[in-house]
Every structure is written in C-alpha cells, then in structure tokens.
C-alpha distance (Angstrom), angle and dihedral (degrees) to the residues before:
residue distance angle dihedral
M1 . . .
V2 3.74 . .
E3 3.79 119.1 .
L4 3.85 121.2 -161.3
V5 3.81 131.7 -179.9
A6 3.87 109.8 -116.3
G7 3.70 140.8 155.2
F8 3.80 146.7 132.2
I9 3.79 134.5 -77.0
D10 3.83 126.3 -172.3
V11 3.83 104.2 -135.7
F12 3.90 120.9 -153.4
A13 3.74 87.5 16.3
D14 3.80 132.4 139.0
A15 3.77 94.0 -174.6
P16 3.85 135.6 25.5
L17 3.83 116.0 -83.2
T18 3.82 92.7 24.8
G19 3.81 130.2 93.9
N20 3.75 122.2 35.8
P21 3.80 116.5 -40.6
L22 3.84 120.1 -133.3
A23 3.76 129.2 -171.5
V24 3.83 113.4 -143.8
V25 3.75 130.5 -163.3
Q26 3.87 120.1 -169.6
G27 3.79 126.9 -155.8
A28 3.82 93.0 23.9
D29 3.84 95.4 152.1
N30 3.80 96.4 115.2
L31 3.87 96.5 43.4
T32 3.78 116.3 110.4
D33 3.81 121.5 -131.8
E34 3.76 90.1 -106.0
E35 3.85 92.7 50.5
M36 3.86 88.1 51.3
R37 3.76 92.6 49.2
R38 3.83 90.5 49.8
I39 3.78 93.6 46.6
A40 3.86 88.6 51.1
G41 3.81 87.8 51.6
E42 3.86 90.9 48.8
F43 3.86 90.9 53.2
N44 3.81 91.6 43.9
Q45 3.80 95.9 -158.9
A46 3.78 127.2 138.0
E47 3.80 88.1 -97.8
T48 3.82 139.3 -1.0
T49 3.81 118.5 -153.9
F50 3.79 122.0 -152.5
I51 3.78 117.6 -156.3
M52 3.84 117.9 -149.9
R53 3.69 141.9 158.0
S54 3.89 120.7 -80.2
T55 3.80 136.4 -157.3
R56 3.79 90.5 -158.2
A57 3.74 103.9 42.2
D58 3.78 145.4 13.1
W59 3.81 91.1 -87.3
K60 3.80 138.4 -0.5
L61 3.75 120.0 -134.2
R62 3.75 128.9 -160.7
S63 3.85 122.3 179.8
F64 3.81 132.2 -164.9
T65 3.81 131.8 -175.1
A66 3.81 120.4 -129.5
S67 3.86 87.9 -98.9
G68 3.77 90.1 57.6
A69 3.78 101.0 -105.5
E70 3.85 115.1 141.4
V71 3.80 113.3 -131.0
F72 3.79 131.7 -166.0
G73 3.77 141.0 -165.7
A74 3.86 129.8 80.9
G75 3.79 103.8 -77.0
H76 3.82 134.9 122.7
N77 3.85 88.2 -50.0
A78 3.81 90.1 65.7
L79 3.70 100.5 32.7
G80 3.80 92.8 50.9
A81 3.85 91.6 51.1
W82 3.77 92.2 55.1
L83 3.82 93.4 43.7
W84 3.79 86.9 51.6
L85 3.82 91.5 52.6
G86 3.74 91.9 46.3
E87 3.78 96.1 48.8
H88 3.72 90.2 52.5
G89 3.82 95.1 50.7
E90 3.77 95.5 -110.3
L91 3.81 94.2 129.8
G92 3.76 101.8 49.6
D93 3.81 126.3 -125.0
L94 3.82 112.9 -2.0
T95 3.79 100.1 173.6
T96 3.81 83.8 107.1
A97 3.86 116.9 47.2
R98 3.80 113.3 -98.1
T99 3.82 130.1 -171.0
F100 3.79 121.1 -137.2
Q101 3.85 131.5 -177.9
Q102 3.85 122.3 -126.1
E103 3.83 127.2 -162.0
I104 3.83 109.0 -141.0
G105 3.77 113.2 170.4
P106 3.77 108.1 -54.4
E107 3.76 94.5 -17.6
V108 3.78 135.0 83.3
L109 3.80 111.0 -156.0
P110 3.86 132.5 179.8
I111 3.83 124.4 -116.7
E112 3.80 123.9 -172.5
L113 3.77 118.3 -150.7
V114 3.82 131.3 -171.8
S115 3.82 134.8 167.5
I116 3.78 113.3 -125.7
G117 3.81 120.8 179.8
G118 3.79 90.6 -14.0
R119 3.79 94.6 -52.2
V120 3.76 127.9 103.6
H121 3.85 116.1 -124.5
G122 3.77 122.8 -166.9
R123 3.78 134.1 -156.6
M124 3.73 120.7 -174.0
R125 3.83 136.2 178.7
Q126 3.68 122.6 -130.8
A127 3.84 128.1 -156.2
P128 3.76 123.4 -80.4
L129 3.81 117.6 -79.0
R130 3.79 118.7 -88.0
L131 3.77 118.8 -171.7
F132 3.79 128.4 -159.6
E133 3.75 132.1 -162.2
P134 3.82 116.3 -62.4
L135 3.82 118.3 -117.8
D136 3.75 111.8 -87.6
D137 3.83 93.3 -149.0
V138 3.78 123.7 22.6
T139 3.78 94.5 -170.2
P140 3.82 95.7 94.1
L141 3.88 87.2 46.9
A142 3.73 93.7 51.8
A143 3.81 89.8 50.2
A144 3.80 90.0 48.8
L145 3.79 92.1 52.8
G146 3.80 94.5 43.9
L147 3.78 92.3 -114.8
D148 3.84 137.2 120.8
R149 3.77 115.8 -101.8
S150 3.82 88.6 -117.7
D151 3.78 88.9 61.9
I152 3.80 91.7 69.8
R153 3.76 113.7 80.4
S154 3.75 124.7 -147.0
D155 3.79 99.4 -149.3
P156 3.03 92.5 112.0
P157 3.82 103.9 7.2
A158 3.76 122.4 -124.4
R159 3.72 105.5 -85.1
P160 3.84 142.2 154.0
A161 3.86 112.8 -105.2
D162 3.82 126.7 -175.5
T163 3.86 133.9 -163.2
G164 3.80 92.8 153.7
A165 3.78 102.6 -26.8
A166 3.82 126.0 31.1
H167 3.83 115.6 -121.6
L168 3.83 132.2 170.1
M169 3.82 109.9 -108.3
V170 3.85 109.1 -149.6
R171 3.80 119.0 -178.3
V172 3.86 112.6 -158.7
R173 3.81 133.0 -173.2
N174 3.89 102.4 -88.6
A175 3.82 142.9 -33.0
A176 3.79 91.6 -80.7
T177 3.88 87.6 58.8
V178 3.80 89.0 51.3
D179 3.82 91.2 54.4
S180 3.91 92.8 44.5
A181 3.83 93.3 58.9
Q182 3.82 112.2 116.1
P183 3.81 104.1 -179.0
D184 3.74 122.5 -153.9
A185 3.89 107.5 -138.9
G186 3.78 97.0 -147.0
K187 3.78 93.4 46.7
L188 3.75 93.9 44.5
L189 3.86 91.9 50.2
A190 3.76 90.0 51.0
V191 3.84 89.8 54.9
L192 3.79 94.0 45.4
E193 3.79 92.6 49.6
T194 3.81 88.8 61.8
T195 3.87 91.2 58.6
S196 3.76 138.9 48.5
A197 3.83 90.1 -106.1
E198 3.78 128.5 115.8
G199 3.81 98.8 -169.2
C200 3.81 141.2 13.4
Y201 3.79 122.8 -115.5
I202 3.81 113.9 -170.3
Y203 3.71 117.0 -172.9
A204 3.81 147.3 159.7
L205 3.73 131.4 -147.2
D206 3.81 118.0 -127.1
P207 3.82 107.1 -124.5
D208 3.83 89.3 -155.6
A209 3.79 92.3 53.6
P210 3.80 113.5 33.6
A211 3.76 93.3 -170.2
A212 3.89 93.9 56.5
A213 3.73 133.1 83.3
Y214 3.83 134.5 -174.8
A215 3.81 115.8 -146.3
R216 3.78 150.1 170.9
F217 3.87 126.5 -163.4
F218 3.72 130.0 -148.8
N219 3.80 125.6 -177.3
P220 3.85 114.2 172.5
T221 3.79 91.0 159.1
V222 3.77 89.4 78.1
G223 3.78 98.0 29.3
L224 3.76 95.4 -101.2
W225 3.80 107.0 128.1
E226 3.79 101.5 -175.0
D227 3.80 129.0 0.7
A228 3.80 124.1 -154.6
A229 3.82 95.7 -148.5
T230 3.77 126.9 6.7
G231 3.80 117.7 -169.8
T232 3.81 92.3 178.9
A233 3.86 89.1 59.3
A234 3.79 97.8 38.3
G235 3.81 93.5 56.4
P236 3.80 97.1 53.3
L237 3.72 90.6 41.6
A238 3.79 91.4 59.6
A239 3.72 91.7 44.1
Y240 3.80 93.3 48.3
L241 3.79 93.6 48.1
A242 3.85 90.4 51.7
A243 3.85 91.6 46.1
T244 3.79 89.8 54.2
G245 3.82 96.9 43.9
N246 3.80 93.8 -108.1
L247 3.78 96.4 118.2
N248 3.77 120.8 71.6
S249 3.81 96.2 -164.2
N250 3.78 140.8 26.0
E251 3.84 90.2 -103.2
L252 3.78 132.6 74.9
A253 3.79 128.6 -178.0
I254 3.91 115.2 -159.0
E255 3.77 126.2 -166.1
Q256 3.81 112.6 -153.5
G257 3.80 137.2 162.5
T258 3.76 94.8 37.0
K259 3.76 92.1 120.5
M260 3.79 88.9 54.5
G261 3.82 93.7 50.9
R262 3.86 90.9 -109.6
R263 3.82 102.4 101.0
S264 3.81 111.1 -163.0
I265 3.83 131.8 -179.0
L266 3.77 117.3 -152.0
H267 3.84 119.3 -167.8
I268 3.76 120.7 -156.1
R269 3.84 127.9 -173.7
L270 3.77 123.0 -172.7
T271 3.83 114.1 -137.7
P272 3.17 78.1 171.0
E273 3.86 88.7 -76.2
P274 3.78 113.3 61.9
E275 3.72 116.7 -95.1
L276 3.86 116.6 -161.9
S277 3.79 118.8 -152.4
G278 3.79 136.1 -175.5
T279 3.75 147.5 111.9
G280 3.78 136.0 -121.3
I281 3.77 145.7 -159.1
V282 3.83 125.4 -121.4
V283 3.77 106.3 -133.8
L284 3.85 100.3 171.7
R285 3.73 137.2 23.0
G286 3.79 124.4 175.6
V287 3.78 148.9 126.1
L288 3.85 123.8 -71.2
R289 3.81 110.6 -152.2
L290 3.83 120.3 -161.0
C-alpha cells in the first residue's frame, strides 16, 4: 500500500469554505498519469495539483480537473500548492520573502512567498501576454452565454488572451449582466473550438472603481463548468486591459465566484508581466491510501 499526504486548501480565501478549493497531493513522483487522473476524479474538485521533484526547479507541479484533463499555467492550482507547502513548513523560514522556482509544463516560473501575521502569502509571475485574433461575430457567443448581442461590449473586443493558458476575454455591460449569463455548454464549446481559447472569462469593469472587475469563468473544454477563482484568466485579463488602454494603473482587483457562493478576490500587478497574488486556508490534511 502506498500512502501520500493530501488535503484541501481554499485559495484566495479570507475564511474557510470561501475562495476556490484546491486538492493537493504531495510526493506524487511515482504516480502514473492514469492514477493522477483517477485521484483527481475521486477528489472531484475543479483542480487537483500533484507536487513532485524537479530537475529544473524547486518543485514540479501537475494539475488535473475532475474529468481528467491536465491544465497548465500559473493560477490557483499553482498558488494553492505553494501556500500548502508553506503552511506546513516545507519551505523553511518565510518571515522574510523568498523566491522559489516552479516547473509547470514546459515553463519554469518564479513565485515569491512570505509569512505575514502567521499566514503565507504568495505572488507569482505569469508568462508575457499573447493575443489572438478577436471574434469576427459575437452573435454566436452571445447566444452561447444566454445574453443579447448588445450585452457584449467591443471596448476591448472579445478576444483570446494567454499568459500561460489561453482564455476568451469577454467584456459585458455590467456586473448584473455577468450574473445573468446562463451558458449553454454545447454552444459555448462550438464557439471556443473556433478560437485558440480553452475557457471563457466574462467580466465587467466597475465604473466607480476603475481598477476593479467582476467576473465569471466557464471552461467546458476540460469539463470545468464554472470556476470560483481563475488565476490563468485573471492575469491575461489585466494584461489585455492594459494593452488596450482600459486599465488606469498597473494593478487590477477581480471579484469572482460570488455567483457560486464562493466569493474570491484576485489581485494582479503588471511588472510588465502579470503577477498574481493571494493567500489561502488549509481546511483538510490527511493520508491518501492507494
């Protein structure tokens, strides 16, 4: 029998049972891809991150959705794994900020961790922004989201953006429009298949707070219907808004997950690459027996 340390951490959370839950499995070096997929299905969370040794970085991370699809990019899947390690003393003294390297797919990316008031906080840099062609016609997209065509704004246009994973950025009229979206999985998949995007990030900018956005995320391509906090979408959103003159500073705060009852706040700083920051709360630690 193999025993592995595993558990759950709520990422971007200020209190337990808020934010975006992540399952974490330590010491996963000897697990096969099939075993990792089955474990992710067993935990049935948006994502499960497996921590293993690396020859190129301090740690290697692999993340799978509950449906068994592997996902990449430095989002809540990566941040949560490092917060987990830090909270359990696996990274040494963090009273002074320290930078670590993480292997995620083909990339090695830095993450800075520091303990503030007894809680570990993380800040990690994503890849430079890549933009793909805007949608020629947003009518099918509006139908897929259960919205009117007039609900989708063109400043900036709906367009895939990528800082580690490509997602379709869709600005809508206001926060109420974001909450009113009722996506049709089949129609949304059909739209996404015509683009370079994996998921769909719909958002509204708060006119009273130009540095704030309100968003929801849908990713039927990997079996993830709605996500409570998506770092791999928040990063490219901030970078895209800045590139199109829609961001008045180098920082963006994004509220996500509220519609799901899991309010999360994601903070992005452009340096010029997006840096995602946040903290989390470990809610469960135990032993996984195989």
